[in-house]
N, C-alpha and C positions, 0 to 999 in steps of 0.2 A: 681626438684630442692631441695626438702626436703632431699632425699637420698644423693644428691651431697653435701649438706651442712654438713650432718652427717659424710660423708666420709672425707671431708676436715677437719672438727673439730677433728675427731679421729686421722688423720695423724699428724696434728699440735700438739695435746696433746702428742702423743707418741714421737714426735721428740724433743719437747722443755719443756714438763711438762705442766700439766693442768693450774697451777696458772699463768704462764708467758704469756699464750695466751689470747688475748683480743677478745671481740666480734667484734671490729672494724677490726682486722686482719682477722678474719673468713669471715666477709662480703666482705672484699677486695679480699681475695683469691677466693671467690666464684663468684666474679664479680657482686655483688648486693649491694644495699644500706643498710645502717645500719637499716633504717626503715623497709625494707622488711624482714630482718633477724628477727627483733623483732616482726613482725607480726606472725612468725612461732614459735618463742621461746621467752618466757618471759624474760629470762636472761641466763647466762652461766650455772647456776645450772639446769635450766629446760632443756637446750640442753644436758647436761651431762646425766640427768636422761633418756631422750628419746634415747640417744645414747646407754646406757647400756641396756635398755629394748630391743632394736633391736638386740644387741649382744646376749642376753640371749635367745630371741626367735629363732634366727638362730641356736645357739648351741643345744637348746632343740629339734628343729625340726630334726636336723641332727642325734642327739643321738636317738631320737624316731624311725627315719627311720631305723637306724642300728639295733636297738633292734627288731623292728617289722619284719625285714627281716632275722633275725638270730634265728632259733629255740632254740638253747642252750643258757641258761642264762649266763653261764660262758664265752662262746665264744662271746656272745653279748658284754660283758664288754671288752673283749680283742680286739674285732673289733673296739670299740671306741678308745682303746689305739692306734691302727694302724692309725686311723684318726688324733688323737692328735699328734702322732709322725711325721706325714707328715706336720702338721701345725707348728711344732716346729723345723724344720730343720734350720731355720735362727736364730742363737743365739742372734744376735743383736736385732731382732724383739721381741724375747721372753723377753729379759732384759728390753726393752722399755715398754712392757706390765706390767712387774713387778713393774717398777717405776710408771707407771700410777696408778696401784692399791694402792701403798703406798701414792701417792699424794691424791688419792680419799679419803682414810681413814683419812688423816691428815688435809686436808683443806676443804673437803666437806662431813662432817659426816652424814648429812641428806641423801645425795645421796648414801653414803656407806651403810646406814641402809636399803635403798631400795634394794641395791645389796644383802644384807643378806636375804631379803624376797625371792628373786629368788633362793638363795641357799636352803632355806627351801622347796621351791617347788620341787627342785631336790631331796631333801631327801625323800619326799613322793614317787616320781617316782622310786628312788633306792629301797626303801623298797618293793614296789609292784613287782619290777623286781626280787629281791632276793627271794621273796615268791614263784615265779615261779620256781626258782632254787631248792628250798626245795622240791617242788612237783616232779621235775625231778630227785631228789636224787643226784644232783651235789653240792648242798649247804647243809651244816650241819644243822640239825634240832634242835640243842641244843643252838642256838645263839639268842640273843636279836637283831633282825634285825634293830630295830630303833636305838639302841645304836651303832651297827656295822656301820651303814650308817652315823650317826652323827660323829663318830670318824674318819671315812674316809675323810669326807669333812673338818673336823677340821684340819686334817693333811695337806690337800692340801692348805687350806687358810693360815696355819701357815708357809708356805714356804716363803712368802713375807718378804724380808728384812733380811733373815738369812745369815749373812756374811760367816758362816762356810760352806755354800753350794756353794759358788761362784767358788770353784775349779772344780765343776762338771758341765757338760753340762745339761741344763734344760731337754733335751730329755731323758738323762740317769736317771735323778732324777724321772721323771714321770713314766718311764718304771719300775723302781725299786719299786715304790709305788704301782703301779697297779698289777704287778706280785705278789708281797708279799701279797697284800690284797686278791687277788683271791686264792692264795695257802692257806692262813689262814682260809678262809671260806669254803673251798672245802672238799667234801668227797673224798674217793679213786677214785670214778668214775670221779669226777670233776678234780682231780689232773691229771688223765690220759688225759683228754681233754686239760688241760693246757700244758702239756708236748708235746703233738702232735702239738698244735698250735704254740708253741715256735719253734719247729723244722721246721715247714713248713713256718713260717713267720719271721725267725730271720733276714733276709735281710731288712725287712721293719720296724722292731721295735728295 
């Protein structure tokens, strides 16, 4: 029931915006009493926080699995690009997610702050991964990896609400960011890996 409620809440939030959805509506959609809902979630903010935690855990586990099963640092990042490209085929869904993120920052700043904590966790994960790339001689050894990773995530987070980007498909935006990032941090060896990957996977990304 817990996961069912989370999935229903997420669907309603994406369809109509976080602020306009009430706990009563979530309970009704789940076919449970409001009392039962409040036994699991203290309020809508608590539900939102647990929803986000579940999303981050899912994405973290998928990213970790991709990284762990891909020997090359650079190719690991690009394989994550393939996964995200598959997830962003539906432009309507992607725009709904962007609106969700904007609502979260505007109306639920405490939960958004928790969201940033998860981003910082990913930063540590990214730095460790890039250190592996330096050892493999595919990532440049003259970079401040903490700064590089921080700038990368800042760029991703800064996409929310940018009207100038509305003319582009979200999939194209993300692909351009990832490919540009990988090329910027790569050695000659890393660049060769990128070019081979793009040639072999162009249909997917």
